[in-house]
N, C-alpha and C positions, 0 to 999 in steps of 0.2 A: 380254604383248606384248614383242617383241624391243626391245632398247635403241635400235637405229637407227630403227625405226618409231615408237617413242615420241618420240625427238628430232624426227623429221620432222613428226609430228602437232603437237607444240608449235610448231614453226617455221611450219607452214602456218596455225595458229590465229591467228598474229599478222600475217598477210599484210595485212589492212586497216591495221594500225598502220604497217607498212613502207611502204605506199602513201602514207600521210600524211607519214611521216618523209622519204620520198624527194622528194615535192613540196616540202616545207619546205626540204630540203637544197639543191635546185637553185635555188629562188627566193631563199632567204636568202643562200646563198653567192654567187649571181650578183650580187645587190644589193651584197653586201659587197665583191666584187672591183671593181665599178664605183665604189663609194664610196672604196675604197682608192687609186684613181688620183687622187682629188681631194686626198689628204693626202700626196702625195709631198713629200719635203723637198728643196727646190731647192738647198740647200747640200751635200747628200750624195746626189746622184742615183744613183750606182752602188750605194750601200748600200741605198737605198730600192728600187731595181730588184731587188736580190738578195732582199730581204724579200718583195717582191711575187711573185717567181718561186717562192719557197717556198710561199706561200699558193696560187698557181695550180696547182702540182703536187698539193697536197692536194685541191683541187677536182677536178682531172682524174682522179686515181686513185680518189677517193671516188665520182665519177660512174660510172666503169667498174665498180667494185665493186657499186654498186646495180643496174646493168643485168644483172649476172651472178649476183646473189644475192637475187633477188626471190621467185621461186617455183621449185619443183623437183618431180621425180618419181623416187623410187628404184624400182628393179626388185626384186621379191621373188619367188623361185621357189616356186610353189605346185603346179605340175603335176609329175607323176613325170618323172624324168630318162629321156630316150630310151635304150633298151637297144641293145647291140651296136655302139656307136660305136668307131671305131678311134682310140685315143688314145696319144700319147707324152708323157711328162712330162720336160721338159728341166731339168737343174740346171747352169747355167753357173757355173764357178768359176775363180778365178785364183790368189790367194795367201791365201785364208782359212785360219784354223787348222784342223787336221785334225779335232779333236773336234767343232767346230761343223758341219763338212761331214758328218761321220758321222751326227750326229743328224738332219740334213735328209734324207740318203739313206735312213736307216732308216724315217723317217716316210713318205717318198715311196713306197718299195717296198710299204709296208703299206696304202696307200690302198685304199678299198673297191672302187671301180669298176675293172673289168679294164683293164689298161694295161701299158705298158713304161716303165721308168724309165731315162733316158739321162743319164749324168754327162758333161758337156762340160768337160774340164779343159784350160784354156789354159796351165797351168804344167807340163804333162807330168810329173806326179809319180808315181813307182812306188807310193808308199804309198797314194795316192788310188785308183789302179787296183786295188790289192789289196783295199782296203775296199769299193769299189763292187762288185767281182765276188763277194766273200764274202757280201755282203748281197743278191745277186740282181739288181743293176743292170747295165746295159750301160755300158762305159767307152769314151769316144771322146776322142782328142786330135789336134789338127792340128799340122802341122810348124811353122808360124809364126803367132804370135798377132797378126796385123795387123787393124786396124779394131776392136780391143777387143771389147766384149761383142756388138756387132752382128755382127761377123765370126764370132765363136764360134757365135752362134745360126744364122747362115746356113750355117755348116759343119754344124751339127746337122741342118738341114733337108735337106742333101744326103745325110745318113746315115739319113734317115727317110722313110717313105712313108705315114705315118698321115694321116688326114683332119683330125685336130685335134691341136694342140700346146699343152700347158700349160707355163708357165714359173714356176719358183720360184727365187729367188736362193739362194745357197749357205747363207745364214744364216737363211732363212725356213723354219721347220718347219711343213709342211702338216699340217692336222688330218685325221682319218680320213675324213670325209665331204666333203672339199674338192672332189673331182672330181664327185660327185653334184650339188653346188650349182653349180659352174661350168658344167657341161654342160647344165643344165636348160633353157636357152634355145636350145640348138643344134638343136632340132627345127625352128626357123624358119630357112629357107635364106637369108633376107636378113641374118641376124646374122653379122658377121665377127669380132667380138671381144666378150668379156665380161670386165670388170675388177672387182676387189675392192680395198678399201683396204689400205694397208700399216699394220699394227699391230705393236707391239713388246712383248716380255715384260719387259725391263729398265727399269722405270719410275723408276729412280734416274738415268737418263741426263740429259744436259744439257738436252735439249729439253722435258723435263717440268717443270711447276711442282709445288709441294707439294700433294698431293691429299688430305691428311688432314682438312682442314676440313670438306668435305662429300662426300668420296669420288669426286668427279667427276674423271676423268682428262682433263687438257687438255695437249696438247703442240703444238709449233710447226706441225704439219700438220693439226691437228684441224679448223680452219675449212675448209681445202681439201677434206678428205675428207667431212666431215659436212654441208657447205653447198655449196661451189662445184661439186664433182663431181655432186652430186644435181641442182642447178639446171642445169648444163650437160647432164646426161643427158636432161633433158626435151626438149632441142633437138638431140640427137645430136651433141654437141660435147664429150663428156667426154674426158679425157686418159688415155692409157695410162701406167702407172707402172712397168712392166717386170717385176713379180712378182705372183703371185696372179692371173694372167691366162690366158685361153685364146683361141687364134687358130684360125680356120678356115683350113686349108691352102690352099683355093682362093682365099680373099681375099688371103693373103700372096703367092701366085703372081701374082695379078693386078696387084699393086703392085710386083712385082720383088723380093719378099723383104723382110727387115728392112732399113730404110734405114741405111746406114753412113756417110753424109756428115757426120753430126754426132755429138756424144758423148752426146746424149739420144735414143737409138734408140727409146725407148718413146713419148714424145710425138710424135716424127716419124712413127712407125708409125700411131698413131691418126689423125693429121692426114691422112695419105695414104689411109687406109681410108675416112675420111669424104669426102674429095674424090672418091674413086672410087664413092661412093654406097652403101657398106656401112653397115648399122646396127650401132651399138655400144651395149652395155648396161652398166649399173653396179649392182652389188649392194653396198649399204653395210653389209656384214657381213664380218668378218675370217675367212678360211679358212686363214690361216697367221700365225705370229707370228715376227718377226725380232729382230735385235739393233740397237737404236737407237744413234746416235752417242754414245759415252760421254763425249767431251770436245771441246774447241774444235778440236783438230786434225782429229778425225774429222768433226765437224760442218762445218767449212770445206771439207774434201775433197769431201763429197757435195754441199753447197749450191752451191759454186762450179761444179761440173760441171753441176748441174741448171740453174742460172741462165744460164750461158754457152750451154749447149746449147739451151735453150728459145728464147733470142733468135736463135741461129744458125738453128734449124729454121724459125722463123716468117719470117725474112728470106728464106731459101732458097726457101720455098714461096710467097713473095709473097702472104701471107695477105690483106693489105689490098685487093688488086685481083684476087683469085682468083675467077673466075666460078663455080667448082664449089661454093663455100661460101656458105651463107646469111649474112645480116647477123648473126644470133645467133652462128653459129659463128665468124665473124670477130672479133666482140667478145670472145668467150670466149678465143680464142687470143692476141689482141692484149694482153688484160689480163695474161696469163701472161708476156709479154715485157716489157711496159711497166711492170710492177711494179718493175723495176730503177730507175726514176726515183725511187723512195723513197730510194735511196742518196744522191742529190743533195739531196733534201729534208732528210735527216738531217745531211748535211755543212753545208748552209746554216744549219740550226738550231744547229749547233755553233760556227760561225765568226762569225755576225752579232753575238751579245752581246759577245764579247771585242773585236771591232773597235769597237763603240760605246763600250765602257768605256775602251779604250786611247787612241783618237783623239778622244773626246768628240763623236762624230757621232750624230745622231738618224736612225734608220732610217725614220721617218715624222714628220710634223708633230705634235709633242706638245702636246696639250691634255688637260684632264681627261676630256672627252667621248671623244676619240680613244683614249686609254689604256684607258678602260672598255670600249669596243667591241673593241679589239684583244686585250685580256686575256680577255674573256668569250666571244668568238665561238668560239675553239678548243674550249671546253667544250661549247658548243651543238652544234657539228658532230660532236664525239666521241659525244655522246648519240644523235644521229640516225644516225650510221654504225653504232653498236653494235647497232641494231635489225636490221641486215643481217649483221654479222659475228659478233655474240654473243661477241666477245672480251673480254678483261680488260685494264685499262689498263696496269698495271705490267708484266705479262709481255710484252704487245705492245711496250711501250716499250723494254724491255731487249733483246728479240730484234731490233728495228729498229736499235738501236745496234750490236748484234753483227754484223748482216748488211750494214751500209751500205758497208764497203769492197768486199765481194764484189759487191754490186749495181752499184757504179760501174765496177769492172773488167770486169764481164760485158757492159757496153754496147759494148765493143770488138768483140764478135761481130757487131754490126750493120754494122761496117765491114770484115768479112772476116777478122778476127783469129781464127786457129784456136787450139785448146787441146788439149793432149795428155790422153788418158785417164789418170786416176790412181785406182787402187782404194783403198778404205778398209781399215784393218787389222783391223776387227772384233774389238775388244778389250773387256774388261769393266772393267778397272781404269783409271780416268781419270787423266790427267796434265795439268797446266796448262802450256801453251806461251805464255809471256808475249810472245814475239815476234809472235804473231798478234794480240795485243791492243794493239800499239804505236799504231795509229791512234786507238783509243778512249782509251787512257791519255794520249796526247799531247794530244788534244782536251780531256780533263778537266784536265790540268795548265795548259793555256793559259787555260781559263776560270777556274780557281782563281787563277792569277797575275793575270789581269785584274781580278778582284774585289779582291785585295790592292793592286794598283796604284791602283785608284780610291780606296781608303781612304787610301793614302799621298799621292795627289795632292790630296785634299780636306783632309787634316789640316794644321793644327789648325782652320782656318776652314771648317767644313762649311757652305758657302753653300747656303741653301735657295731653291728657286724657288717660283713661285706655286702649283704643285700641292701641294707639301708644306706650304706655309704654310696653304692652305685646309684640308687634312686635319687639321693640328694644331689649327686654330681650332675645328673641329667637335668634336674630342676634349676640348679644354680649356675651351671656352666654357660659359657658364652656360645659354644657350638653344641647344640643338643645332639646332632647327628654324630659328631666325633665322640661325645661322651657315651652315647648309646653303643657305638661300635667297640668301645674299650671295655664294656662290661663282660665279665666272664660268667656266662649263664650257668656254668657247671661247677663253679667253686662251692664247695661244701661248707656249710656253716659249722664251725667247730663246737666242741662241747662247751658247756657253761651257760650261764644265764645272761642272755643278751637282749637288747631292745628288739632285735629282729624277731626272735622267738615270741616275745611278749606281744608284739603287734599282730603276728599271724594267729596265734592262739587266742589273743584278746579279741580279735575280730569275730571269731565264732562264738566266744563266750558272750560278747555283747549282743550278738544276734539272738542267742538263747534268752538273755535277760529281756530284750525288747519284745520278743514274741510272747514270752510268758506274761510280761506286764500288759501287753495288748490283750491277751486272753482274759486276764482278770478284769481289765477295764471294760471289755465287751460284755462280759458276764454281768458286771455291775450295771452297765447301761441298759441291758435287756431287762434286768430285774426292776430297775428304777422306772422304766417306761411301761411295764406291764400293768394291767388293770384287773380288778376282781371280776368285772364283766368285760369280755373282749369287745373292743370297738372295731368294727369292720371299716376298711378304707373304701368307702363308697360315697359318691357324690349324688345326692338327691336334692332337687330344687324345692324351695318352699317359699310361701308368701304369707304375710301377716299384717295386721293393723295395729299401730301403736297409738295409744291415747284416743282411740276411736276414729282417727282420720288419716294419720300418716301411714302410708303403705310401704312396706319394706320387702325386699327380695333377698334371698340368701341361698347358699349351697352348703350342704353338710360335707364335712371332710372325713369324719369318723363317726360311726353310730352303732349303738346297741339298742335293745328294746326299751331301756330305761334312761339312757343318756345319749347325747349327741354333741359333737363339736361342729361349729359352722363358721363360715365367713360371709360377711355382707357383700352384696353385689352393688357395684357403683361406687361413688365417692362417699365413703362413710363419714367424712368430716362435715358434710353438709346435712347429715341426718341427725335426728333427735337422739339423745342417749337412750339406750335400750332399757326398758323397765325390768324389774325383777321377774315379772310374770306377764306373759301375753299369749294370745291365741294365734295359731298358724294353721295353714293347710299344707300338709307334707305330701309330695307327689312321688309315688313309688311304682314298681312294676305290678304290685298287687292291688293298687287302687290309690285314691286320694283320701287322706285321713285328716280329719280335724283333730288337732291335739293342743295341749297347753304346754308351753315351755315355762318352767319355773326355776328359781335359783340361778338365774342367768348371770354368768361371771365372765369378764373379759380376761383372755389369756394372752400369751405372747403372739407377736406377728399378726395382730389384728383378728385373732380367732376368739371365739366365744365357746363356752361350755354350758350346757343346761340340762336339767332333768326333764323327763317326759312324763306327762300325766295323760293317760288314755281315757277317752270317754267310754269306749267299749272294749272288752277283753278280746273280742273277735278281731277287731282292728289290729290289736297288738300281735295276735297270733299270725295274721296275714303278713304283717311287717316282718316278723321273725322269719317267716317262710321266704320272703324276698332276700333276706340276708344270708340265710343258710343254704339257699340255692346258689352255691358259690360259682358255678360254671360261668354264668353270664357276666358277673363283674370281674372275674379273673380274666376272661377274654378281653374285656374292655381295657383294664388297667395293667395287666401283668403278663400278657401272652408273648411279648416281643421276643421271638427267636431264641438264639443261643448266644453265649458269650463267645467272642472271637478268641481264637488261639493266638499265641504270640506271633506265629508265622503269618496268620491272616492279617493281624494288625500291622506287621512289618510291610507286607505287600501293599496294603492300603496306603501306607505312608509313602512308599517308593513310587506308587502310581499317582501320588498327589491327589488322592481321592478324599473327599470329605466323609466323615462318619454319617451314616444314615440318620436323618432327622426323625425323631419320634413323632408319631401322629398324636396331635393334641385331641383329648376327649372332652367334649362339652355336654353338660346335661341340658335337656330341652323340655319344654312343654309343647306337646304335639297335638295338632288337630287336623282334620281333613276337610277340604272344601265340599266334599260330596255328602257330608253328614252335618246338617245344621243343628245348632244348639247343643253340640256335643262337648262335654267337659274335657278340658285338655288332659292329656295323658303323658306320663313320664316316658322319655326316650333319651337316647344318647347319640351324639354325632361325632364321628371320627374324621378328622381333616385328611385331605388327600396325601398319599405317600409321595415321595420325591418322583417327579416326572409324570404324575397323574393329575387329572383335574376333577376327578369324581370323589364324592364323599361316601362314607359308609354309615348307614343309619341302623341302629339297633332299636327295634320297636317291640312292644308287647301287645300290639293290636295288629290285626290282619290287614295288609295293604295289597293292592294289585298294581301290576306294571301299568304306568300311565297315570296313576292317581296323582292329583295335585294336593300338596300338603302345605300347611303353614305352621310355623313354630316360633316360639320365643326361646332364644339362645341365651343361656346364663354364662357370663364371664366376669372377670374382675372389673371390666370397664362399665358393665351394666347389662341391661336387657336389650337384645337386638332381635327385632322381628324380621323374619325372612320367609321366602316362599321357595318351594322346590317341587320336583316331580320324580316319581319312582321310575328308574331306568331298568333295573334288574333285581330279581329276587335270588338270594343265595341258594344254591342247591343243597341237598341234605349233607353231602360230603363237605361242602364249604362252610356250612353253619356249625353250630355247637354240636358236640357229640351227644350231650344231654340237652334236648330242646325244651323239655317241659319242667317248669319250676315246681317246688314242693306244693304250692297251692293250685297247680293246674294251669297257670298262665303259660303261654307258648312264647319262646324267644325266637324272634325272626330278624334277619339281617337283609338289608337292601342296599343297592347302589343308587345314589340319588344325584341329580344335578340341581345346583342352587341357582335360582333366578333372581 
C-alpha cells in the first residue's frame, strides 16, 4: 500500500477516538473558560484579561482545527489516464540558480505524457534561454515582470492554447510519470484543478526534524498536506499550492485567469474556482520534489508571503459572507487565515510570566486548586488536539516560536496593507541570520532577566506563601495522608511578592527560555550540518581494489554527484589504510559505474568522505537521476507510518506492548540464476516485519514469480552471500506511486523467501 493511503487508513481508523476527543475538548474547554472568568484577579485585571485572551485563542483555533481535521478523502488515480489531451507544462522562474532550473527543465521535457514544456523567465536571462532551447523547451519572457508569479503565469496563458496547463516551480523536479498521474481525473469535465503536495529532497532543511529515530519524515507542512488537505478535499475546499498542479484552461478562463491581486495566487485561484462551482481534487502523493527552505532567511521569505497572502485573499473574497461557498468551505479557508492569531497567543505566552515576576502581579486568583487546574489543563487540551493534528510537542512548540512575528505582521493584510513579492534564493548551504531572531531572543532574555530579578528581590528572605508551605509539609511530614488532608486547596495567596508567585510564574518563564534556546540551537545545528551540495541519505554498495590486490567493500551513507560519505564493510581494523585515491565500481539503480575516489579522508564513527571523479559525464547524469528520483529511496528509508499520538502511546504502554521494530534495510548486489554471466545489479532488502517471515525486495530489474536469485548482502559484519526465490510481485497499488525513475528504470517490489 502506498505511504499516503497507509497514513490515511490509520487516520480514519481513529475517527471514533477523534469524535470523543472533540466532544471532550469543546465541553471541557468551554467549562474551563467559564470557570476562568470566576478567578480573575481584581488587583490585576489587565494581566488577567491578557491571560484569558491567550486561553480563548487556544480554544478558538483548536475548535477550527477539529472542524477541519476530523475526516477526509484522498483521491487516488486508478483509471487509465485519458489519451490525446493537449497539455502545456509551465516552469515559472525569476532568479533561481541556473543549475537548479536546468534539472527541472530536463525532467519536465522528459515527462512521459505528450506535452510541450514552456519556461517562463521573468528575469529575461540569455543563459536560461540557451539552456531551455538546447533541452527542447520553449522559452518565453515578458518585457516587465509586474504582478510577480501570477502575472508571469497569465503571460504564459496568452502564449498557450492548450486545454490543460501544468505548473512546476523552478526548483521542483517533476518525476517521469507526473503528467500521467495529474491528468488521470481530467476525463471528468467538472474537474477544474488537481493538486498534489509539495515535497522536498533536502531533508536537512530547517523545517525538518531529526528523522533517524523511526525514519518518519515530519516537516512543518506535514500536517497541512497529510491531514488538512485530505479533509478539505472531501468537501471540495482544498487549497492550491502553486506547484505540482494541473488546471483546466476552460476553468481558468471562466474566473479571469490566475488572480493577481494578492501574492498567494495559488490559494486565491482554488478559492475562485470553488466559488465558480468547479470540482478540485487532491492526490496526496508527490509527483515532484523541490528545495526546502534551508535557513531562517529562506523560511521567513516564503512563510511571510504565504501568511500575508492567505489573509489578503480571504478578506478580498469576503469568505465569511460569500454565498457561493458552503459552510465547510468557509471554515476551511477561514482557518487558513485565522491561524495568524497563534502569533498573538505566543506573544502573550512570552510576556505574561515576566510581567508577573517583575511587578509581582497574579494573572489569576492563586489557590492550590486554581494552580492545579491551570497547569494541568493545557496538557489535557494538547492530548485531545493531538488526536487531530498528529503533531509532536517540541517541534510544534519551536515552529510556533519561530513563526509568531510573521503571524502578527501578516494580520495587517486584513486592513488592506499590501506586501511586495519577494522570491527565495533557493540555496543549499544554510546561514544563520540572527537579526530575524531578534524578537525571539529578546523575549528569551526578558524572561531570563525576570527570573533572576525575582531571585534578587526575594533574597535573602525567601518568603513562602500558603501553597509552598503546604507542599513542603507534605514532603517533610511523617504522615503524608494527614498532611495532604490538612491542605486548604482554596486558600487565596495574598498580595505581595512571595516565593509561591515566583515559582509559578518562573516555571512558565523558564519554559519560554528553554524553548527559545532550543530553537536557536536547532537553527545553528541545521546550518552547521548543511552542505553547498546536498548529500542524499542513500546506501549504495561499492567495491574497489587497493594497491592493486586488496579488495574492499563499502556502503555509501550520504552522496551527491561530486562527493560521497561511506563506511567500510567488515572488520576495518584488519584492512590496509585507505589511500588518498583509488578506483571503485559503484552500484546504483541506473547502472554500475567505474569511478575514482580522491581526497579520501576519515571522519567520525568510522566514516570516510571522498570526492568523485567521473570517467564519463553521461554516467554522472544517470547517477544524478538515481538520486533525484526520490520516491524509491524515500520508500526504503523514510516511509514508516505516522507518529503515535499520546493516547496511542499510553494504550501501548498499558497493554504492555513493545514498540514496532523498524525493518532493517540492507543494500544488495543481485543476480539471477536464470541469466548466466550477468553483472550484479543494485537492489535493497527489507527484513521481515514483526510476526512475518517474508522479506521485501526492491529491484530495478524485472523478475518473475518463482525466479531463483542470489545476492551479496552488505552489512557492518561483512558480505553475506544468500539465495532466495520470488514469492509475490507487488500490485500497482502496493508499489510506489511513481514507478519510473528519471532515467527510465522501473522500480519493482517483490516478496521473497530466503533459503
